[in-house]
All heavy atoms as a GROMACS GRO file, in nm:
protein
  555
    1MET      N    1  -3.293  -4.651 -10.698
    1MET     CA    2  -3.243  -4.741 -10.593
    1MET      C    3  -3.091  -4.729 -10.585
    1MET      O    4  -3.022  -4.740 -10.683
    1MET     CB    5  -3.284  -4.884 -10.626
    1MET     CG    6  -3.240  -4.983 -10.525
    1MET     SD    7  -3.304  -5.145 -10.570
    1MET     CE    8  -3.213  -5.243 -10.456
    2GLU      N    9  -3.045  -4.706 -10.466
    2GLU     CA   10  -2.902  -4.692 -10.444
    2GLU      C   11  -2.838  -4.831 -10.433
    2GLU      O   12  -2.890  -4.919 -10.366
    2GLU     CB   13  -2.879  -4.613 -10.315
    2GLU     CG   14  -2.736  -4.572 -10.297
    2GLU     CD   15  -2.719  -4.486 -10.174
    2GLU    OE1   16  -2.732  -4.539 -10.063
    2GLU    OE2   17  -2.693  -4.366 -10.190
    3LEU      N   18  -2.728  -4.847 -10.499
    3LEU     CA   19  -2.658  -4.974 -10.502
    3LEU      C   20  -2.547  -4.978 -10.399
    3LEU      O   21  -2.498  -4.875 -10.354
    3LEU     CB   22  -2.598  -4.998 -10.641
    3LEU     CG   23  -2.696  -4.995 -10.757
    3LEU    CD1   24  -2.620  -5.000 -10.889
    3LEU    CD2   25  -2.794  -5.109 -10.746
    4ILE      N   26  -2.504  -5.100 -10.363
    4ILE     CA   27  -2.395  -5.116 -10.269
    4ILE      C   28  -2.270  -5.042 -10.318
    4ILE      O   29  -2.199  -4.981 -10.238
    4ILE     CB   30  -2.366  -5.266 -10.241
    4ILE    CG1   31  -2.259  -5.279 -10.133
    4ILE    CG2   32  -2.326  -5.338 -10.366
    4ILE    CD1   33  -2.238  -5.422 -10.086
    5SER      N   34  -2.246  -5.046 -10.447
    5SER     CA   35  -2.128  -4.976 -10.501
    5SER      C   36  -2.134  -4.827 -10.471
    5SER      O   37  -2.034  -4.764 -10.436
    5SER     CB   38  -2.116  -5.001 -10.651
    5SER     OG   39  -2.232  -4.957 -10.719
    6GLN      N   40  -2.254  -4.769 -10.480
    6GLN     CA   41  -2.272  -4.626 -10.452
    6GLN      C   42  -2.254  -4.597 -10.303
    6GLN      O   43  -2.198  -4.494 -10.266
    6GLN     CB   44  -2.410  -4.580 -10.499
    6GLN     CG   45  -2.426  -4.586 -10.649
    6GLN     CD   46  -2.570  -4.568 -10.692
    6GLN    OE1   47  -2.662  -4.611 -10.624
    6GLN    NE2   48  -2.589  -4.504 -10.806
    7ARG      N   49  -2.303  -4.688 -10.218
    7ARG     CA   50  -2.288  -4.668 -10.073
    7ARG      C   51  -2.142  -4.678 -10.031
    7ARG      O   52  -2.097  -4.602  -9.946
    7ARG     CB   53  -2.376  -4.767  -9.996
    7ARG     CG   54  -2.524  -4.735 -10.006
    7ARG     CD   55  -2.608  -4.821  -9.915
    7ARG     NE   56  -2.612  -4.960  -9.956
    7ARG     CZ   57  -2.696  -5.010 -10.046
    7ARG    NH1   58  -2.782  -4.930 -10.108
    7ARG    NH2   59  -2.695  -5.138 -10.075
    8ILE      N   60  -2.067  -4.769 -10.092
    8ILE     CA   61  -1.925  -4.781 -10.060
    8ILE      C   62  -1.853  -4.653 -10.099
    8ILE      O   63  -1.776  -4.597 -10.020
    8ILE     CB   64  -1.863  -4.904 -10.130
    8ILE    CG1   65  -1.915  -5.032 -10.065
    8ILE    CG2   66  -1.710  -4.899 -10.125
    8ILE    CD1   67  -1.878  -5.160 -10.139
    9LYS      N   68  -1.880  -4.605 -10.218
    9LYS     CA   69  -1.815  -4.480 -10.263
    9LYS      C   70  -1.856  -4.363 -10.175
    9LYS      O   71  -1.772  -4.280 -10.137
    9LYS     CB   72  -1.850  -4.452 -10.408
    9LYS     CG   73  -1.779  -4.330 -10.462
    9LYS     CD   74  -1.804  -4.309 -10.609
    9LYS     CE   75  -1.727  -4.189 -10.661
    9LYS     NZ   76  -1.744  -4.172 -10.805
   10GLN      N   77  -1.984  -4.354 -10.141
   10GLN     CA   78  -2.033  -4.246 -10.054
   10GLN      C   79  -1.958  -4.245  -9.921
   10GLN      O   80  -1.910  -4.141  -9.877
   10GLN     CB   81  -2.182  -4.264 -10.030
   10GLN     CG   82  -2.241  -4.170  -9.928
   10GLN     CD   83  -2.383  -4.208  -9.887
   10GLN    OE1   84  -2.456  -4.273  -9.961
   10GLN    NE2   85  -2.422  -4.169  -9.768
   11LYS      N   86  -1.947  -4.362  -9.857
   11LYS     CA   87  -1.879  -4.369  -9.728
   11LYS      C   88  -1.730  -4.343  -9.742
   11LYS      O   89  -1.669  -4.282  -9.655
   11LYS     CB   90  -1.904  -4.504  -9.661
   11LYS     CG   91  -2.043  -4.522  -9.608
   11LYS     CD   92  -2.082  -4.408  -9.518
   11LYS     CE   93  -2.095  -4.448  -9.375
   11LYS     NZ   94  -2.136  -4.337  -9.288
   12ARG      N   95  -1.671  -4.388  -9.851
   12ARG     CA   96  -1.528  -4.362  -9.874
   12ARG      C   97  -1.503  -4.212  -9.881
   12ARG      O   98  -1.411  -4.160  -9.817
   12ARG     CB   99  -1.481  -4.430 -10.003
   12ARG     CG  100  -1.334  -4.399 -10.035
   12ARG     CD  101  -1.287  -4.471 -10.158
   12ARG     NE  102  -1.356  -4.434 -10.280
   12ARG     CZ  103  -1.333  -4.322 -10.350
   12ARG    NH1  104  -1.245  -4.234 -10.310
   12ARG    NH2  105  -1.398  -4.301 -10.464
   13LEU      N  106  -1.588  -4.142  -9.954
   13LEU     CA  107  -1.573  -3.997  -9.968
   13LEU      C  108  -1.601  -3.925  -9.836
   13LEU      O  109  -1.531  -3.830  -9.800
   13LEU     CB  110  -1.664  -3.945 -10.079
   13LEU     CG  111  -1.628  -3.994 -10.220
   13LEU    CD1  112  -1.733  -3.949 -10.321
   13LEU    CD2  113  -1.489  -3.948 -10.261
   14GLU      N  114  -1.701  -3.972  -9.761
   14GLU     CA  115  -1.731  -3.913  -9.630
   14GLU      C  116  -1.613  -3.926  -9.535
   14GLU      O  117  -1.591  -3.841  -9.449
   14GLU     CB  118  -1.854  -3.979  -9.567
   14GLU     CG  119  -1.985  -3.938  -9.630
   14GLU     CD  120  -2.104  -4.014  -9.572
   14GLU    OE1  121  -2.088  -4.084  -9.468
   14GLU    OE2  122  -2.212  -4.004  -9.631
   15ASN      N  123  -1.539  -4.037  -9.549
   15ASN     CA  124  -1.423  -4.062  -9.464
   15ASN      C  125  -1.294  -4.002  -9.520
   15ASN      O  126  -1.186  -4.023  -9.464
   15ASN     CB  127  -1.406  -4.212  -9.440
   15ASN     CG  128  -1.504  -4.266  -9.340
   15ASN    OD1  129  -1.489  -4.246  -9.221
   15ASN    ND2  130  -1.609  -4.333  -9.388
   16ASN      N  131  -1.306  -3.932  -9.632
   16ASN     CA  132  -1.192  -3.867  -9.697
   16ASN      C  133  -1.080  -3.964  -9.732
   16ASN      O  134  -0.962  -3.933  -9.716
   16ASN     CB  135  -1.137  -3.752  -9.610
   16ASN     CG  136  -1.237  -3.640  -9.595
   16ASN    OD1  137  -1.296  -3.596  -9.693
   16ASN    ND2  138  -1.258  -3.596  -9.473
   17PHE      N  139  -1.118  -4.082  -9.781
   17PHE     CA  140  -1.022  -4.180  -9.829
   17PHE      C  141  -1.016  -4.174  -9.982
   17PHE      O  142  -1.120  -4.163 -10.047
   17PHE     CB  143  -1.062  -4.324  -9.794
   17PHE     CG  144  -1.053  -4.360  -9.648
   17PHE    CD1  145  -1.158  -4.427  -9.588
   17PHE    CD2  146  -0.941  -4.330  -9.573
   17PHE    CE1  147  -1.151  -4.464  -9.454
   17PHE    CE2  148  -0.934  -4.366  -9.439
   17PHE     CZ  149  -1.039  -4.433  -9.379
   18SER      N  150  -0.897  -4.183 -10.036
   18SER     CA  151  -0.886  -4.208 -10.180
   18SER      C  152  -0.912  -4.358 -10.198
   18SER      O  153  -0.911  -4.435 -10.102
   18SER     CB  154  -0.746  -4.173 -10.230
   18SER     OG  155  -0.650  -4.262 -10.175
   19GLN      N  156  -0.933  -4.400 -10.322
   19GLN     CA  157  -0.948  -4.543 -10.346
   19GLN      C  158  -0.823  -4.618 -10.302
   19GLN      O  159  -0.833  -4.724 -10.241
   19GLN     CB  160  -0.975  -4.571 -10.494
   19GLN     CG  161  -1.114  -4.541 -10.538
   19GLN     CD  162  -1.139  -4.580 -10.683
   19GLN    OE1  163  -1.047  -4.598 -10.761
   19GLN    NE2  164  -1.266  -4.591 -10.719
   20ALA      N  165  -0.707  -4.563 -10.330
   20ALA     CA  166  -0.581  -4.629 -10.294
   20ALA      C  167  -0.568  -4.642 -10.142
   20ALA      O  168  -0.525  -4.747 -10.092
   20ALA     CB  169  -0.463  -4.552 -10.352
   21GLN      N  170  -0.605  -4.537 -10.068
   21GLN     CA  171  -0.595  -4.542  -9.922
   21GLN      C  172  -0.688  -4.647  -9.862
   21GLN      O  173  -0.647  -4.725  -9.775
   21GLN     CB  174  -0.630  -4.405  -9.862
   21GLN     CG  175  -0.527  -4.300  -9.887
   21GLN     CD  176  -0.576  -4.161  -9.848
   21GLN    OE1  177  -0.693  -4.126  -9.867
   21GLN    NE2  178  -0.485  -4.082  -9.793
   22LEU      N  179  -0.812  -4.650  -9.910
   22LEU     CA  180  -0.907  -4.748  -9.857
   22LEU      C  181  -0.866  -4.890  -9.896
   22LEU      O  182  -0.870  -4.980  -9.812
   22LEU     CB  183  -1.049  -4.720  -9.907
   22LEU     CG  184  -1.157  -4.816  -9.859
   22LEU    CD1  185  -1.164  -4.823  -9.706
   22LEU    CD2  186  -1.292  -4.778  -9.917
   23ALA      N  187  -0.825  -4.908 -10.018
   23ALA     CA  188  -0.782  -5.040 -10.062
   23ALA      C  189  -0.667  -5.092  -9.976
   23ALA      O  190  -0.667  -5.208  -9.934
   23ALA     CB  191  -0.740  -5.036 -10.209
   24LYS      N  192  -0.570  -5.007  -9.948
   24LYS     CA  193  -0.456  -5.048  -9.865
   24LYS      C  194  -0.501  -5.083  -9.724
   24LYS      O  195  -0.458  -5.183  -9.667
   24LYS     CB  196  -0.352  -4.936  -9.861
   24LYS     CG  197  -0.229  -4.973  -9.784
   24LYS     CD  198  -0.124  -4.865  -9.790
   24LYS     CE  199   0.001  -4.910  -9.714
   24LYS     NZ  200   0.106  -4.808  -9.717
   25LYS      N  201  -0.592  -5.003  -9.669
   25LYS     CA  202  -0.643  -5.026  -9.533
   25LYS      C  203  -0.715  -5.160  -9.523
   25LYS      O  204  -0.707  -5.228  -9.422
   25LYS     CB  205  -0.737  -4.911  -9.496
   25LYS     CG  206  -0.783  -4.908  -9.354
   25LYS     CD  207  -0.863  -4.780  -9.328
   25LYS     CE  208  -0.908  -4.770  -9.187
   25LYS     NZ  209  -0.813  -4.702  -9.100
   26VAL      N  210  -0.784  -5.198  -9.629
   26VAL     CA  211  -0.862  -5.321  -9.631
   26VAL      C  212  -0.779  -5.443  -9.673
   26VAL      O  213  -0.811  -5.555  -9.638
   26VAL     CB  214  -0.986  -5.303  -9.723
   26VAL    CG1  215  -1.062  -5.431  -9.741
   26VAL    CG2  216  -1.076  -5.196  -9.667
   27GLY      N  217  -0.673  -5.417  -9.750
   27GLY     CA  218  -0.590  -5.529  -9.795
   27GLY      C  219  -0.625  -5.578  -9.934
   27GLY      O  220  -0.619  -5.698  -9.961
   28MET      N  221  -0.665  -5.485 -10.019
   28MET     CA  222  -0.696  -5.521 -10.158
   28MET      C  223  -0.624  -5.424 -10.250
   28MET      O  224  -0.569  -5.324 -10.205
   28MET     CB  225  -0.847  -5.519 -10.184
   28MET     CG  226  -0.911  -5.381 -10.175
   28MET     SD  227  -1.085  -5.367 -10.227
   28MET     CE  228  -1.166  -5.495 -10.140
   29ARG      N  229  -0.627  -5.453 -10.378
   29ARG     CA  230  -0.568  -5.362 -10.477
   29ARG      C  231  -0.666  -5.249 -10.507
   29ARG      O  232  -0.787  -5.268 -10.502
   29ARG     CB  233  -0.536  -5.438 -10.605
   29ARG     CG  234  -0.432  -5.544 -10.587
   29ARG     CD  235  -0.395  -5.615 -10.717
   29ARG     NE  236  -0.471  -5.563 -10.830
   29ARG     CZ  237  -0.523  -5.636 -10.926
   29ARG    NH1  238  -0.508  -5.765 -10.927
   29ARG    NH2  239  -0.591  -5.580 -11.025
   30GLN      N  240  -0.611  -5.135 -10.543
   30GLN     CA  241  -0.695  -5.020 -10.578
   30GLN      C  242  -0.784  -5.054 -10.696
   30GLN      O  243  -0.900  -5.014 -10.702
   30GLN     CB  244  -0.605  -4.898 -10.607
   30GLN     CG  245  -0.683  -4.770 -10.637
   30GLN     CD  246  -0.711  -4.750 -10.784
   30GLN    OE1  247  -0.637  -4.795 -10.871
   30GLN    NE2  248  -0.820  -4.681 -10.815
   31GLN      N  249  -0.733  -5.131 -10.790
   31GLN     CA  250  -0.812  -5.169 -10.907
   31GLN      C  251  -0.933  -5.253 -10.867
   31GLN      O  252  -1.039  -5.244 -10.930
   31GLN     CB  253  -0.725  -5.247 -11.007
   31GLN     CG  254  -0.617  -5.164 -11.071
   31GLN     CD  255  -0.487  -5.160 -10.990
   31GLN    OE1  256  -0.481  -5.200 -10.874
   31GLN    NE2  257  -0.380  -5.112 -11.053
   32SER      N  258  -0.919  -5.334 -10.763
   32SER     CA  259  -1.031  -5.415 -10.715
   32SER      C  260  -1.139  -5.327 -10.655
   32SER      O  261  -1.259  -5.347 -10.679
   32SER     CB  262  -0.984  -5.517 -10.611
   32SER     OG  263  -0.891  -5.605 -10.668
   33LEU      N  264  -1.097  -5.227 -10.577
   33LEU     CA  265  -1.194  -5.134 -10.519
   33LEU      C  266  -1.262  -5.053 -10.629
   33LEU      O  267  -1.382  -5.029 -10.625
   33LEU     CB  268  -1.125  -5.041 -10.419
   33LEU     CG  269  -1.217  -4.942 -10.349
   33LEU    CD1  270  -1.331  -5.012 -10.275
   33LEU    CD2  271  -1.138  -4.854 -10.255
   34GLN      N  272  -1.187  -5.014 -10.729
   34GLN     CA  273  -1.244  -4.940 -10.842
   34GLN      C  274  -1.352  -5.025 -10.911
   34GLN      O  275  -1.459  -4.974 -10.946
   34GLN     CB  276  -1.135  -4.903 -10.941
   34GLN     CG  277  -1.184  -4.820 -11.058
   34GLN     CD  278  -1.071  -4.783 -11.153
   34GLN    OE1  279  -0.969  -4.850 -11.160
   34GLN    NE2  280  -1.088  -4.674 -11.224
   35ALA      N  281  -1.326  -5.154 -10.926
   35ALA     CA  282  -1.425  -5.243 -10.989
   35ALA      C  283  -1.550  -5.256 -10.903
   35ALA      O  284  -1.662  -5.262 -10.955
   35ALA     CB  285  -1.362  -5.380 -11.014
   36ILE      N  286  -1.533  -5.258 -10.771
   36ILE     CA  287  -1.648  -5.264 -10.680
   36ILE      C  288  -1.731  -5.136 -10.693
   36ILE      O  289  -1.853  -5.141 -10.708
   36ILE     CB  290  -1.602  -5.285 -10.535
   36ILE    CG1  291  -1.543  -5.425 -10.518
   36ILE    CG2  292  -1.717  -5.263 -10.437
   36ILE    CD1  293  -1.469  -5.446 -10.388
   37GLU      N  294  -1.665  -5.022 -10.687
   37GLU     CA  295  -1.737  -4.894 -10.693
   37GLU      C  296  -1.803  -4.870 -10.828
   37GLU      O  297  -1.905  -4.803 -10.835
   37GLU     CB  298  -1.642  -4.778 -10.660
   37GLU     CG  299  -1.607  -4.770 -10.514
   37GLU     CD  300  -1.531  -4.644 -10.479
   37GLU    OE1  301  -1.502  -4.561 -10.568
   37GLU    OE2  302  -1.499  -4.628 -10.359
   38SER      N  303  -1.748  -4.925 -10.933
   38SER     CA  304  -1.808  -4.908 -11.065
   38SER      C  305  -1.923  -5.006 -11.089
   38SER      O  306  -1.996  -4.994 -11.187
   38SER     CB  307  -1.703  -4.924 -11.174
   38SER     OG  308  -1.663  -5.059 -11.183
   39GLY      N  309  -1.937  -5.103 -10.999
   39GLY     CA  310  -2.043  -5.203 -11.013
   39GLY      C  311  -2.005  -5.323 -11.095
   39GLY      O  312  -2.086  -5.412 -11.119
   40LYS      N  313  -1.880  -5.331 -11.140
   40LYS     CA  314  -1.835  -5.444 -11.220
   40LYS      C  315  -1.820  -5.570 -11.136
   40LYS      O  316  -1.836  -5.680 -11.186
   40LYS     CB  317  -1.702  -5.413 -11.288
   40LYS     CG  318  -1.714  -5.308 -11.396
   40LYS     CD  319  -1.580  -5.279 -11.458
   40LYS     CE  320  -1.594  -5.166 -11.561
   40LYS     NZ  321  -1.464  -5.126 -11.615
   41THR      N  322  -1.786  -5.553 -11.008
   41THR     CA  323  -1.771  -5.666 -10.916
   41THR      C  324  -1.887  -5.663 -10.819
   41THR      O  325  -1.905  -5.564 -10.747
   41THR     CB  326  -1.637  -5.656 -10.839
   41THR    OG1  327  -1.531  -5.657 -10.932
   41THR    CG2  328  -1.622  -5.771 -10.741
   42LYS      N  329  -1.966  -5.768 -10.816
   42LYS     CA  330  -2.083  -5.773 -10.729
   42LYS      C  331  -2.050  -5.835 -10.593
   42LYS      O  332  -2.098  -5.793 -10.491
   42LYS     CB  333  -2.195  -5.855 -10.794
   42LYS     CG  334  -2.237  -5.802 -10.929
   42LYS     CD  335  -2.305  -5.669 -10.918
   42LYS     CE  336  -2.354  -5.626 -11.054
   42LYS     NZ  337  -2.352  -5.486 -11.075
   43ARG      N  338  -1.968  -5.938 -10.593
   43ARG     CA  339  -1.932  -6.007 -10.469
   43ARG      C  340  -1.785  -5.982 -10.440
   43ARG      O  341  -1.702  -5.993 -10.528
   43ARG     CB  342  -1.955  -6.158 -10.482
   43ARG     CG  343  -2.099  -6.194 -10.503
   43ARG     CD  344  -2.111  -6.346 -10.515
   43ARG     NE  345  -2.248  -6.383 -10.535
   43ARG     CZ  346  -2.327  -6.430 -10.438
   43ARG    NH1  347  -2.280  -6.443 -10.316
   43ARG    NH2  348  -2.450  -6.462 -10.463
   44HIS      N  349  -1.759  -5.950 -10.318
   44HIS     CA  350  -1.620  -5.930 -10.281
   44HIS      C  351  -1.596  -5.993 -10.145
   44HIS      O  352  -1.677  -5.985 -10.055
   44HIS     CB  353  -1.581  -5.782 -10.284
   44HIS     CG  354  -1.691  -5.691 -10.239
   44HIS    ND1  355  -1.713  -5.661 -10.108
   44HIS    CD2  356  -1.787  -5.627 -10.309
   44HIS    CE1  357  -1.818  -5.581 -10.098
   44HIS    NE2  358  -1.864  -5.559 -10.218
   45ARG      N  359  -1.482  -6.054 -10.133
   45ARG     CA  360  -1.452  -6.133 -10.014
   45ARG      C  361  -1.418  -6.048  -9.893
   45ARG      O  362  -1.420  -6.096  -9.781
   45ARG     CB  363  -1.341  -6.232 -10.043
   45ARG     CG  364  -1.213  -6.169 -10.090
   45ARG     CD  365  -1.108  -6.274 -10.125
   45ARG     NE  366  -0.991  -6.212 -10.183
   45ARG     CZ  367  -0.893  -6.158 -10.111
   45ARG    NH1  368  -0.898  -6.161  -9.981
   45ARG    NH2  369  -0.789  -6.104 -10.170
   46LEU      N  370  -1.387  -5.922  -9.912
   46LEU     CA  371  -1.348  -5.834  -9.801
   46LEU      C  372  -1.461  -5.739  -9.761
   46LEU      O  373  -1.436  -5.628  -9.715
   46LEU     CB  374  -1.221  -5.757  -9.838
   46LEU     CG  375  -1.099  -5.844  -9.865
   46LEU    CD1  376  -0.984  -5.761  -9.919
   46LEU    CD2  377  -1.056  -5.916  -9.738
   47PHE      N  378  -1.584  -5.783  -9.775
   47PHE     CA  379  -1.700  -5.699  -9.747
   47PHE      C  380  -1.698  -5.646  -9.603
   47PHE      O  381  -1.716  -5.526  -9.579
   47PHE     CB  382  -1.829  -5.776  -9.773
   47PHE     CG  383  -1.951  -5.701  -9.731
   47PHE    CD1  384  -2.000  -5.598  -9.808
   47PHE    CD2  385  -2.016  -5.732  -9.612
   47PHE    CE1  386  -2.112  -5.526  -9.767
   47PHE    CE2  387  -2.127  -5.660  -9.571
   47PHE     CZ  388  -2.175  -5.558  -9.649
   48PHE      N  389  -1.679  -5.734  -9.505
   48PHE     CA  390  -1.683  -5.692  -9.365
   48PHE      C  391  -1.564  -5.602  -9.331
   48PHE      O  392  -1.576  -5.509  -9.252
   48PHE     CB  393  -1.691  -5.813  -9.271
   48PHE     CG  394  -1.826  -5.879  -9.277
   48PHE    CD1  395  -1.842  -5.997  -9.347
   48PHE    CD2  396  -1.937  -5.822  -9.217
   48PHE    CE1  397  -1.967  -6.058  -9.355
   48PHE    CE2  398  -2.061  -5.881  -9.224
   48PHE     CZ  399  -2.077  -6.000  -9.294
   49GLU      N  400  -1.451  -5.626  -9.394
   49GLU     CA  401  -1.335  -5.540  -9.374
   49GLU      C  402  -1.363  -5.400  -9.430
   49GLU      O  403  -1.323  -5.299  -9.372
   49GLU     CB  404  -1.211  -5.600  -9.440
   49GLU     CG  405  -1.157  -5.723  -9.370
   49GLU     CD  406  -1.225  -5.854  -9.410
   49GLU    OE1  407  -1.332  -5.851  -9.476
   49GLU    OE2  408  -1.172  -5.960  -9.373
   50LEU      N  409  -1.432  -5.394  -9.543
   50LEU     CA  410  -1.472  -5.264  -9.600
   50LEU      C  411  -1.564  -5.190  -9.504
   50LEU      O  412  -1.545  -5.071  -9.478
   50LEU     CB  413  -1.542  -5.283  -9.734
   50LEU     CG  414  -1.456  -5.292  -9.858
   50LEU    CD1  415  -1.539  -5.335  -9.978
   50LEU    CD2  416  -1.387  -5.160  -9.886
   51ALA      N  417  -1.664  -5.259  -9.452
   51ALA     CA  418  -1.759  -5.196  -9.359
   51ALA      C  419  -1.685  -5.144  -9.236
   51ALA      O  420  -1.711  -5.032  -9.190
   51ALA     CB  421  -1.867  -5.295  -9.319
   52GLU      N  422  -1.592  -5.222  -9.184
   52GLU     CA  423  -1.517  -5.178  -9.066
   52GLU      C  424  -1.430  -5.056  -9.099
   52GLU      O  425  -1.428  -4.959  -9.024
   52GLU     CB  426  -1.429  -5.292  -9.016
   52GLU     CG  427  -1.353  -5.257  -8.889
   52GLU     CD  428  -1.272  -5.372  -8.834
   52GLU    OE1  429  -1.300  -5.488  -8.867
   52GLU    OE2  430  -1.177  -5.344  -8.759
   53ALA      N  431  -1.359  -5.060  -9.210
   53ALA     CA  432  -1.272  -4.948  -9.250
   53ALA      C  433  -1.354  -4.822  -9.275
   53ALA      O  434  -1.308  -4.711  -9.247
   53ALA     CB  435  -1.192  -4.985  -9.373
   54LEU      N  436  -1.476  -4.838  -9.325
   54LEU     CA  437  -1.563  -4.724  -9.355
   54LEU      C  438  -1.645  -4.682  -9.234
   54LEU      O  439  -1.723  -4.587  -9.242
   54LEU     CB  440  -1.656  -4.758  -9.473
   54LEU     CG  441  -1.584  -4.779  -9.606
   54LEU    CD1  442  -1.680  -4.837  -9.709
   54LEU    CD2  443  -1.523  -4.648  -9.655
   55GLN      N  444  -1.630  -4.755  -9.123
   55GLN     CA  445  -1.700  -4.726  -8.998
   55GLN      C  446  -1.850  -4.719  -9.018
   55GLN      O  447  -1.916  -4.622  -8.980
   55GLN     CB  448  -1.647  -4.597  -8.936
   55GLN     CG  449  -1.499  -4.602  -8.906
   55GLN     CD  450  -1.444  -4.470  -8.856
   55GLN    OE1  451  -1.516  -4.373  -8.838
   55GLN    NE2  452  -1.315  -4.467  -8.832
   56CYS      N  453  -1.902  -4.823  -9.082
   56CYS     CA  454  -2.047  -4.827  -9.103
   56CYS      C  455  -2.100  -4.968  -9.079
   56CYS      O  456  -2.026  -5.065  -9.077
   56CYS     CB  457  -2.083  -4.778  -9.243
   56CYS     SG  458  -2.029  -4.885  -9.376
   57ASP      N  459  -2.229  -4.975  -9.060
   57ASP     CA  460  -2.298  -5.101  -9.036
   57ASP      C  461  -2.298  -5.184  -9.163
   57ASP      O  462  -2.342  -5.136  -9.269
   57ASP     CB  463  -2.441  -5.068  -8.993
   57ASP     CG  464  -2.526  -5.190  -8.963
   57ASP    OD1  465  -2.476  -5.304  -8.972
   57ASP    OD2  466  -2.645  -5.171  -8.931
   58PRO      N  467  -2.250  -5.310  -9.157
   58PRO     CA  468  -2.250  -5.394  -9.276
   58PRO      C  469  -2.390  -5.412  -9.336
   58PRO      O  470  -2.404  -5.418  -9.457
   58PRO     CB  471  -2.195  -5.528  -9.226
   58PRO     CG  472  -2.123  -5.497  -9.101
   58PRO     CD  473  -2.190  -5.376  -9.042
   59HIS      N  474  -2.491  -5.416  -9.251
   59HIS     CA  475  -2.629  -5.431  -9.301
   59HIS      C  476  -2.667  -5.310  -9.388
   59HIS      O  477  -2.724  -5.325  -9.495
   59HIS     CB  478  -2.727  -5.446  -9.184
   59HIS     CG  479  -2.868  -5.468  -9.228
   59HIS    ND1  480  -2.916  -5.593  -9.261
   59HIS    CD2  481  -2.971  -5.382  -9.245
   59HIS    CE1  482  -3.042  -5.582  -9.298
   59HIS    NE2  483  -3.077  -5.455  -9.290
   60TRP      N  484  -2.634  -5.189  -9.340
   60TRP     CA  485  -2.663  -5.070  -9.419
   60TRP      C  486  -2.585  -5.072  -9.549
   60TRP      O  487  -2.638  -5.040  -9.655
   60TRP     CB  488  -2.629  -4.942  -9.340
   60TRP     CG  489  -2.647  -4.821  -9.426
   60TRP    CD1  490  -2.765  -4.756  -9.450
   60TRP    CD2  491  -2.547  -4.754  -9.505
   60TRP    NE1  492  -2.744  -4.651  -9.539
   60TRP    CE2  493  -2.612  -4.649  -9.574
   60TRP    CE3  494  -2.412  -4.772  -9.525
   60TRP    CZ2  495  -2.544  -4.562  -9.660
   60TRP    CZ3  496  -2.344  -4.687  -9.610
   60TRP    CH2  497  -2.410  -4.584  -9.676
   61LEU      N  498  -2.458  -5.110  -9.542
   61LEU     CA  499  -2.375  -5.113  -9.660
   61LEU      C  500  -2.434  -5.208  -9.765
   61LEU      O  501  -2.436  -5.178  -9.883
   61LEU     CB  502  -2.233  -5.155  -9.623
   61LEU     CG  503  -2.122  -5.123  -9.722
   61LEU    CD1  504  -2.113  -4.976  -9.752
   61LEU    CD2  505  -1.989  -5.172  -9.668
   62LEU      N  506  -2.484  -5.320  -9.719
   62LEU     CA  507  -2.539  -5.421  -9.810
   62LEU      C  508  -2.678  -5.386  -9.861
   62LEU      O  509  -2.705  -5.397  -9.980
   62LEU     CB  510  -2.543  -5.556  -9.738
   62LEU     CG  511  -2.568  -5.680  -9.820
   62LEU    CD1  512  -2.465  -5.695  -9.930
   62LEU    CD2  513  -2.566  -5.803  -9.730
   63TYR      N  514  -2.766  -5.338  -9.771
   63TYR     CA  515  -2.906  -5.317  -9.808
   63TYR      C  516  -2.952  -5.171  -9.813
   63TYR      O  517  -3.058  -5.142  -9.866
   63TYR     CB  518  -2.997  -5.394  -9.712
   63TYR     CG  519  -2.971  -5.542  -9.713
   63TYR    CD1  520  -2.906  -5.604  -9.606
   63TYR    CD2  521  -3.007  -5.620  -9.823
   63TYR    CE1  522  -2.880  -5.740  -9.608
   63TYR    CE2  523  -2.981  -5.756  -9.825
   63TYR     CZ  524  -2.918  -5.815  -9.717
   63TYR     OH  525  -2.892  -5.949  -9.719
   64GLY      N  526  -2.876  -5.081  -9.752
   64GLY     CA  527  -2.913  -4.941  -9.754
   64GLY      C  528  -3.016  -4.900  -9.652
   64GLY      O  529  -3.069  -4.790  -9.657
   65ASP      N  530  -3.042  -4.985  -9.555
   65ASP     CA  531  -3.137  -4.948  -9.449
   65ASP      C  532  -3.083  -4.994  -9.315
   65ASP      O  533  -2.990  -5.070  -9.307
   65ASP     CB  534  -3.276  -5.006  -9.475
   65ASP     CG  535  -3.278  -5.160  -9.481
   65ASP    OD1  536  -3.171  -5.223  -9.466
   65ASP    OD2  537  -3.384  -5.217  -9.501
   66LYS      N  538  -3.145  -4.944  -9.212
   66LYS     CA  539  -3.108  -4.984  -9.075
   66LYS      C  540  -3.186  -5.108  -9.038
   66LYS      O  541  -3.298  -5.129  -9.084
   66LYS     CB  542  -3.140  -4.872  -8.976
   66LYS     CG  543  -3.077  -4.740  -9.013
   66LYS     CD  544  -2.944  -4.726  -8.949
   66LYS     CE  545  -2.892  -4.586  -8.979
   66LYS     NZ  546  -2.756  -4.569  -8.973
   67GLN      N  547  -3.129  -5.188  -8.950
   67GLN     CA  548  -3.200  -5.308  -8.904
   67GLN      C  549  -3.308  -5.270  -8.808
   67GLN      O  550  -3.304  -5.176  -8.738
   67GLN     CB  551  -3.104  -5.405  -8.836
   67GLN     CG  552  -3.020  -5.480  -8.933
   67GLN     CD  553  -2.930  -5.581  -8.863
   67GLN    OE1  554  -2.859  -5.548  -8.770
   67GLN    NE2  555  -2.934  -5.703  -8.910
   0.00000   0.00000   0.00000
């Protein structure tokens, strides 16, 4: 089962963003994004901002499927 942390990292890499670049675009610290991608942080307040920056559907990012 693919986790949200894996989907975030997948989309970040597809968009050719470093962690630092994506974090800056979203308005968070790179260390916070690293914690999300590693699975250490389950809930993050900038979820919709991440989806927008990654140009993906928030539903897919959260659940891994299309509505």
